[in-house]
N, C-alpha and C positions, 0 to 999 in steps of 0.2 A: 809453542811452534818456534823452531830453530830459524835464525835470520837468514834468509835467502841471499843475502849478500855475502856471508861468510863461506857458503858452499857454491858460489859461481866462478868458473874458472874464466877469468876475464878474456884472456888472448882466445879460450875456446870459443867464447861467446862471439867474439868477432870474426873468428873463423866460420863460424854458423850463420852468421849474418852479414856478410861483406858490405862494406859501407855504401857501395853502389846499388844495391838491393835496398839498403836502409832509405838512400835518399829516394829512390824510386816511389817507396810508400807512400811518401807526401805528393806525389803527382808530380813530380819535376822530371820532365824528359831530358835525360843526357845522351849526348851523341860523341862516340869517340873523336879524339884530336891527339894523334900521337900516343904518348903513355898516359894520357888523360882522357877523362871524359868531361865535357863540357855542357853546363845549362845556367839556367836563370836562377839567379840568387836570391833566396827568399828572406834574407835579411836588411834588404835595403832596395830602394826604386831602382831597379835593373831594366833601365828601359830601352838603352841604345845596342847594347850588345850582351851576350851571356858571358857572365865573369866567374860563375862557381866553377872551379875545376876539382874533379873528383880522382884521387890517384889510388886505382884498385892495387898496385904492387905494395903499397905502403899502408892501405887502408886509411886513407886520410883523404881530408878536404881542404881547400883555402879558396876564398875570394880575392881575387886581385884587385877589386873596386874597394871595398870596406873591409878587408885585411882581416876577417874572422877565418879561423880555420881550426882543425883537431881532428878528433875521431869519431866513429861512429854514436859512440856515446856523447861526446861532447855536442856532437849534430842534434841527438834526440832531446838533450839537455835545453839547447837553444831554442828550438823549434817549437817543442810543447812546453817552454818554461817550466821544468821540472829539474830539481837536484840530480848527483849523481845516483843516489839509490833510487830515485825515481825513473830516471833512463834506464838502468839496471833492470827494474822491472818490468818495464816497457819491453825492451829487448827480449827478456826470457819468456814474455808470455807470448811472443809472436812465432809463428812456424817458419822454417826455411821457405824463400821465395823460389818461384819456377818463373818469377815473372811478377812485375807488380801489379795488384788487384785493380780492376777498372776504375779510372777515375778517382783515385784515391788524392783528395785536394791538396796542394800546397798552402802554407799559411800567406797572407796577405803580405806583399812586398811592404806595403803602406804602414803596417802594424808593427808598430814598434815599442808598444808598453800592453801590460795585461788588459783584458777587455774590463772595461768598467762593470761596477756591480747592478744588482736587477735595482737596488735602490736609487742609484743614480741614474737609471733609465726613468726610472717614475718621476724623478724632477727634470727630464729632458726640456718641458717648453709648458708654457701655458695652454690650456685648451687642447693639447695634442696629447698629453701623457698616458700611458698604455697601463692598466693593472698588472700589479707584479705577477709572474709567472715564478712556478716551481723551478728550483736550480736546474734539475734535468731535463725539464721540458725546453728552459733557454739554451741548453747545452745542445738537445737537439736539433733546435732550429737553427743555431751557429753552424753546426756542423753539415746541414743540410744545405745550407748556403754556399759553404766551402765546396763541398761535394758538387753542388750543381755548376758553380762558377767553373770548375775545374774541367767539367766534361762539357762545358760550352765552346772552353778553350781548343777542344781535341774533337768533336763531333763536325764531320763535314757539312751534313745536314743543315744543324743548327746555325752553324756560322755563317752559311749562305743566307737563311735566314735572316738573320740581323744585320747582315752586309746589305743585302736587297733594300733592308728598312734605312740605310743611310747611317747606323748607329758604328763609330770607330771604336777600335780596341782599347783605346784611352777612356772614353765614356764607359765601355762594357766593365773595364778594371776597376775605375772609381766607383762605380754603382754595383760592382759585385754580380751583375747580369749573370743566370744560369741556363741549364738545360734540364730539365728531369728526363734522363731517357728512359726511367724505369728498370725496376729490378734490381738496382744497385744501392739504395739508400738502408735498406733492413742490415744487409751484409757490411756496409760501412759503418753503420751504428754499434752493431756486435764488436767489429774490430776495435773501435773506439771506446767500447765498454760501457755504452750507453742503453740503457733498459728502453726495450720497445714499448712497451705501455707508455713511457711519458712520450714517445714520438706518437702515438696514438691519441693520447691528451691533446697535442699541440696540434692534431689536425694534420700532420705530416703523413701519416698511413692509416688505413682502416681496419677494420678486424680483421681481414683477411690479409693481413700486410700488403696489401696493393697501394703504390704511393698515389696519393691524393691528385700530385701534379704532374704525373708521368704525362710524356708525349709534349711538354710546353716550354717554351722558354719563361724561365723563373724571374721576377723581377723583385728584390727584398726591398723592405723599408728598414733600414740600417740606423740607431742613434744610440750615440755615445758606445759605440763599438758593438752592439748589439742588435740581432736581427728580431724586430718586433712583428713582421708580419711579412706573408710572402703572396704573391698575384703571379698566376701562370696564364700564357695565353697560346693556345693550339698554333702549330705550325704546318699539321697534315691537312691538305684540304678536304680528305674525306672524313675526318676526325668528328666523332659524334658528340655532343653534349654543349654546353654553351664555350663560345670562342673564349671567354675570360672567367678564370677561375680563383678565387682567393681563399686563403685559408679561414676557416670558422672564426668568429671574436670581431672587435670593434675592426672597421676601415679606416686607418688612418690618412693624413695629408702624406702623399708620397713626396718624398725630397725634403722634408721639413730640415733636418739638420743642416743642409747645405744652404737653404733658402731664409731662414729666419734672422738671419743678421744684414739681409739686406733691406733697403728703405722701402722699394717697391717688388712686387713679383708677379710673374704672370701665371694663371691658373688655366688649367689644361683639363681635358675631360678622360683622355687616355694616358696609360703608362709610356706608349711608345713617343705619343707629342712632347711629355715631359723629357724622355731620354733624349730628343732631337734637339729640345732647346738646351738639355745640359751639353750637349756637344756643341753648341753655339755660344757657350758660356752665360748663357742667360738665366737670371735667378728665377726659376720655376717650381711650382706643386702642380701635382695631378688629383683630383678628385676620383679618380678611379669610377668613373660614373657621372650622373648630372645631379645627383643629390647634394646638398652641402646640409648637415646637420647644424644645430645651435653650437656645439662645440667647434665646429670647422669655422663659421662664422665668426664666433667670439676670436679665435686664433689668425684670421684673415684681419682682426682690427688695428693688428699691431703693427700694417705695412699703411705707409701714406699713401701708395696709389697700387690697385689690384686691376691688373690688366686680363681682361678675359678672353680667352682663347678657345672655346669648346667647339664640338664641333658644329659643321653647317646647317647638318639636318634638323627635321622639327624638333626632336628633344633637346637640344644643343642651342636651339635659338630661346626654345621656351625656359630652359635653364639659366641662359645669360640674362634673359628679362628678370627672372626670380631675382638671380643675383644682385642686380643693377637696384631692384628696389628694396633690397633688404641691406644692402652695403653700399654706405655713401661713398668708400674710395672706389668703387666697381669702374673701371673703365671699359667697354666692350673695343676689341680689336677689329677692324675692317679689313679681313682678309680676303685675296682674290678668289675665293672658292669657286667650283664649278669646273667640268671638263674633266671628270673624275679626282679633283683636288678636293676632299671635303673635311680636311683637319691639318694639324702641323704635321703630322708624320708623313701625309701625302706630301706636303710641300717641302718636305726636307730630300725626299726624293729628286727635286730637280734641282741641275746644277746651278739656278741662280734663285733657290729656295730663302738661302740665308738673307740673302739682300732684299729679297721682296718681304719677307718678316720684318726685318729691320725697319723699312719704310713704313710700314703699317705700326710699328711701334712708336716711332717716331711721331706720324701722323695724329695718333691717339693722346700723347703727351700733353698735360695742361700747359697753356702759356704762362708762363711766371710773370708777365705783364699783366695779363690780363686777370691773373689771380690776385696780385697786388691790388689793381683799379677797382676788383670787385670787393674785396676787403675795405 
């Protein structure tokens, strides 16, 4: 086979794939400003204002914050972490655009190094490590997380839902929360040249290619840069089926990567309870339910204090009592539940919710003087 690169006319390729359209392939919204088009830079934490400038007349881009610039080929090299030959191969495999495909995700602005290997993920933590996945399955999970996160940022209904749940954009971005609109994942995986069979093995799509989490706000568990699990919550009141739905396989403790270095942690029942605590900068984990397996209990023994903030219904109270009995470091939080407030996520919707939670947390903390006297 003859070398594709030798037979590629670079300038013709650039004309066929204008840089603004290439950038749009990665879900970066560009708005015209003078002779440039401006958007959020994917190569650094571009929080305050868009700094990426794309110049269609010269087929170039430049970020005035991080100083990175070049042409369309350079952009693909950087964002997909491939060499010149790899970028040419990707560009020559694309059809000319008539507009960006729906929700093609941009890379996380906080990601500055290649993703960790599957072997690194296996060593992620005591008692919470996941079994190794095939590389193509892992690639599909990571791609789905990117696609869903990007869709959440552009979908009006999904954004309104998470806004009503009092989850701010910084938390959504840090936790890579997404939305599975349905009907987009298969097309996107094909564009990324990922096998559909791998997505089916990972549980993302069924035999009929229907997305497993379609119509749900999706929360991923990410460890060492890799998605290990996804759980989705319906947002349509008339939706059939369970309110929460997780991918097949072992259910992990949600939020482990961020919480594991803390001396204490708050354990919640639901993922939106956990997201609310993350927004309040509280070290937290979610059981995604009320059951705590032996592996989960073993993992929780690393913390000096485990504060329990499960739901205030019967199942939540029973689970709290069981955890207190089985985990010496467990301390239940006395939250002012009732009047429509049954969990931390409901509390987060109140203007004074954060202050109320902080007071309950302080009230539950052991008194150091009493602890020393008892010992």
